DOKE-52004 format. One record per residue (C-alpha): x negated, y negated, z; chain. Coordinates in pm, 1 decimal. Each point is the difference from the previous one (the first is absolute). Example, Ala and Ser with C-alpha at 12.3 -4.5 7.8 and 13.67 -1.06 7.14 Angstrom:
BEGIN
NODE        c1        c2        c3  chain
NODE   -1230.0     450.0     780.0      A
NODE    -137.0    -344.0     -66.0      A
This chain:
BEGIN
NODE        c1        c2        c3  chain
NODE    5069.9    3063.6  -12128.1      A
NODE      54.9     374.3     -38.2      A
NODE     109.9     -88.4    -352.8      A
NODE    -363.2     -43.5    -105.3      A
NODE     -78.2     355.2     113.8      A
NODE     310.8     173.0    -136.7      A
NODE     -24.6    -184.9    -332.1      A
NODE    -345.3     148.2     -48.9      A
NODE      50.6     344.6     153.1      A
NODE     315.9      39.6    -211.2      A
NODE    -216.5       5.5    -311.1      A
NODE    -205.8     292.0     127.9      A
NODE      75.9     352.3    -125.2      A
NODE     289.6     153.7     191.1      A
NODE      75.4    -320.2     192.6      A
NODE     268.8    -160.4    -221.2      A
NODE     248.9      26.5     290.1      A
NODE    -203.6    -274.7     170.0      A
NODE     139.7    -242.3    -258.6      A
NODE     354.3     112.2      83.8      A
NODE     -71.1     -51.3     368.9      A
NODE    -149.5    -343.3     -69.8      A
NODE     304.7    -108.8    -199.9      A
NODE     242.3     130.2     263.5      A
NODE    -180.4    -175.0     286.0      A
NODE     -16.6    -335.1    -181.4      A
NODE     366.9      17.4     -99.4      A
NODE      90.2      85.1     359.2      A
NODE    -206.2    -290.5     134.7      A
NODE     159.5    -241.3    -245.0      A
NODE     346.0     121.3      98.0      A
NODE     -69.6     -93.4     361.5      A
NODE    -237.0    -295.8     -30.6      A
NODE      61.7    -186.7    -327.7      A
NODE     238.2    -293.3      18.6      A
NODE     239.5     -98.7    -278.5      A
NODE    -245.7    -268.0    -115.2      A
NODE    -267.5     266.4     -47.0      A
NODE    -220.9     -96.0     293.9      A
NODE     -85.3     268.5     256.1      A
NODE      40.3     -36.0     376.8      A
NODE    -260.7     143.4     236.5      A
NODE     215.6     258.7     177.2      A
NODE     361.4     110.7      16.2      A
NODE      91.5    -166.8     328.6      A
NODE    -168.7    -330.4     -84.5      A
NODE      78.6    -215.8    -298.1      A
NODE    -330.9    -183.8     -29.1      A
NODE    -162.1      -2.6    -344.6      A
NODE    -362.0      45.2     105.1      A
NODE    -229.4    -114.0    -281.8      A
NODE    -255.2     281.4      13.8      A
NODE     283.0     251.8      41.8      A
NODE     135.4    -121.6    -332.6      A
NODE    -348.7      37.2    -141.0      A
NODE     -12.5     362.2     116.8      A
NODE     338.5      66.7    -162.0      A
NODE    -113.2    -166.2    -323.5      A
NODE    -321.3     204.8     -12.8      A
NODE     186.3     322.7      75.5      A
NODE     245.8     -62.6    -280.5      A
NODE    -283.4     -98.0    -232.2      A
NODE    -189.4     322.0      78.8      A
NODE     311.8     209.8     -61.5      A
NODE      83.3    -167.7    -330.3      A
NODE    -361.0      33.2    -113.4      A
NODE       3.4     375.5      63.8      A
NODE     354.6     117.5     -73.4      A
NODE      51.4     121.9    -355.8      A
NODE     265.4    -185.2    -199.6      A
NODE     214.3     315.5       8.0      A
NODE       9.7      21.1     381.6      A
NODE     363.7      -9.1     118.6      A
NODE     -70.9    -264.1     268.6      A
NODE    -209.3    -234.7    -210.6      A
NODE     287.1    -224.6    -112.3      A
NODE     121.4     -45.9     357.9      A
NODE    -349.7     -81.6     125.1      A
NODE     -47.9    -246.7    -283.4      A
NODE     323.0    -175.0      99.2      A
NODE    -111.4     -17.0     367.4      A
NODE    -336.9    -139.7    -109.5      A
NODE     150.8    -260.2    -232.7      A
NODE     245.3    -115.2     267.0      A
NODE    -285.6     -45.5     244.4      A
NODE    -219.3    -184.6    -248.8      A
NODE     287.0    -234.6     -85.2      A
NODE      72.1     -60.3     368.2      A
NODE    -364.8     -73.5      73.8      A
NODE     -31.2    -226.0    -303.1      A
NODE     280.8    -208.4     149.6      A
NODE    -180.2     -51.3     332.8      A
NODE    -352.0     -70.5    -128.6      A
NODE    -138.2    -314.4     163.9      A
NODE     -67.6    -294.6    -233.1      A
NODE    -377.1      54.5      29.2      A
NODE      37.3     361.7    -119.6      A
NODE     -32.1     184.7     331.2      A
NODE     250.8     224.0     173.1      A
NODE      65.1     -56.6     366.9      A
NODE     -44.5     199.3     320.1      A
NODE     381.6      17.4       7.5      A
NODE      91.2      13.9    -367.6      A
NODE     313.5    -214.5       9.1      A
NODE     -91.0    -236.1     284.0      A
NODE    -127.4    -334.6    -141.1      A
NODE    -173.0     -87.4     328.8      A
NODE    -203.3     321.8      17.9      A
NODE    -368.9     -19.9     -83.8      A
NODE    -121.9     106.2    -340.6      A
NODE    -143.4     349.2      37.0      A
NODE    -288.7     138.2    -205.1      A
NODE      75.8     374.0      -0.4      A
NODE     370.0     -44.5     -89.7      A
NODE    -108.6    -221.2    -288.5      A
NODE    -268.6     241.8    -119.6      A
NODE     230.8     303.2       9.9      A
NODE     292.1    -177.3    -167.2      A
NODE    -232.3    -141.4    -265.3      A
NODE    -137.8     349.6     -66.5      A
NODE     345.8     156.1     -36.7      A
NODE     125.8    -280.0    -226.2      A
NODE    -315.4       4.0    -209.0      A
NODE      29.0     374.3     -54.2      A
NODE     368.3     -46.8     -83.0      A
NODE     -68.0    -249.9    -276.8      A
NODE    -295.7     199.6    -133.7      A
NODE     207.6     321.4      -4.6      A
NODE     312.4    -159.4    -146.6      A
NODE     217.5      46.8     310.0      A
NODE      31.8    -378.7      30.3      A
NODE      29.8    -257.9    -274.2      A
NODE    -231.7    -293.0     -70.6      A
NODE     207.5    -242.0     212.4      A
NODE    -202.8     137.0     292.2      A
NODE    -330.0    -118.7    -149.0      A
NODE      16.6    -353.8     154.3      A
NODE      87.9     155.6     339.3      A
NODE    -302.9     228.5     -25.2      A
NODE    -229.9    -280.5    -113.5      A
NODE     106.5    -224.4     291.6      A
NODE     -54.1     289.3     241.9      A
NODE    -346.4      72.2    -142.2      A
NODE    -111.8    -363.1      44.8      A
NODE     143.7      -8.6     352.4      A
NODE    -163.2     329.1      96.1      A
NODE    -337.1    -125.7    -123.3      A
NODE      42.6    -305.9     223.0      A
NODE      42.7     233.7     300.2      A
NODE    -337.8     168.6     -50.9      A
NODE    -308.8    -186.0     113.8      A
NODE    -326.8     -23.3    -191.9      A
NODE    -160.7     254.4     234.8      A
NODE     284.8     253.5     -32.6      A
NODE     203.3     -95.4     303.6      A
NODE     377.8       2.7      -8.1      A
NODE     226.6    -285.5     105.2      A
NODE     331.7      83.4     169.8      A
NODE      47.0     375.6       1.1      A
NODE     248.0     125.7     257.8      A
NODE    -131.1     210.3     284.3      A
NODE     141.7     352.6      38.4      A
NODE     374.6     -18.3      46.3      A
NODE     235.5     256.1     143.9      A
NODE     373.9     -45.7     -34.8      A
NODE     113.2    -295.4     209.3      A
NODE     333.9     -94.6     150.3      A
NODE      20.3    -365.6    -103.0      A
NODE     -94.6    -243.9    -273.6      A
NODE    -223.5    -178.9     251.3      A
NODE    -202.8     322.2      45.7      A
NODE     -94.1     -10.3    -370.2      A
NODE     -54.5    -374.1     -17.8      A
NODE    -240.5      15.8     294.6      A
NODE    -216.3     284.9    -136.8      A
NODE    -361.9    -109.7     -12.6      A
NODE    -134.0    -108.1    -337.4      A
NODE    -357.0     129.2     -26.1      A
NODE    -260.8    -201.3    -183.2      A
NODE    -335.9     157.0     -67.6      A
NODE     -72.2     358.8     -91.9      A
NODE     292.7     240.0      -4.3      A
NODE       6.7     345.2    -157.5      A
NODE     371.1     -16.7     -87.6      A
NODE     -15.2    -341.8    -158.2      A
NODE    -325.3      68.0    -179.4      A
NODE     116.9     333.0    -141.3      A
NODE     325.8    -148.4    -124.7      A
NODE    -182.1    -294.4    -160.9      A
NODE    -229.5     244.0    -181.4      A
NODE     301.0     201.2    -116.7      A
NODE     161.6    -317.2    -136.6      A
NODE    -324.7    -100.2    -170.9      A
NODE     -24.5     339.2    -169.7      A
NODE     359.6     -25.4    -123.2      A
NODE     -55.7    -351.7    -130.4      A
């Protein structure tokens, strides 16, 4: 999530090198963590595609693309990384519109924060012209599904508890799904709502 900070500080007088650092870090991460299908894994020694981890990657790329000028030498490469991820995530969206706790595991529970973050990044991509209109139905399904995971009193349904890097698929599948109030899930739902 340092992308949100560097994307903003890089626009401050005398801080344009922050944008270079942001681009270099994201390209480095993608080189180590992005699979051929565009989906990110949680850490280099594990090959699990944690849902919220993909959401963090999507938001970081979105922040960078929002802030980098079109003339920046790394922009085209970051745009390609972003588009590969969005295409990969489009291909693993659950039929109801959610993304899962483990992105490419059909038996994993549908996870609110991964859905909110992916929805935000895709929505910004269509609005900014980084993605074409074929993503609109994906975004619309995600928006309806996200709304169904927020209760009338503002509670969240199925947001993953804090998750460090784990050694096995079972570790991720067994992470507690929180229902009720959750700062992470609530903040990401608000971010998605603002983008929509």
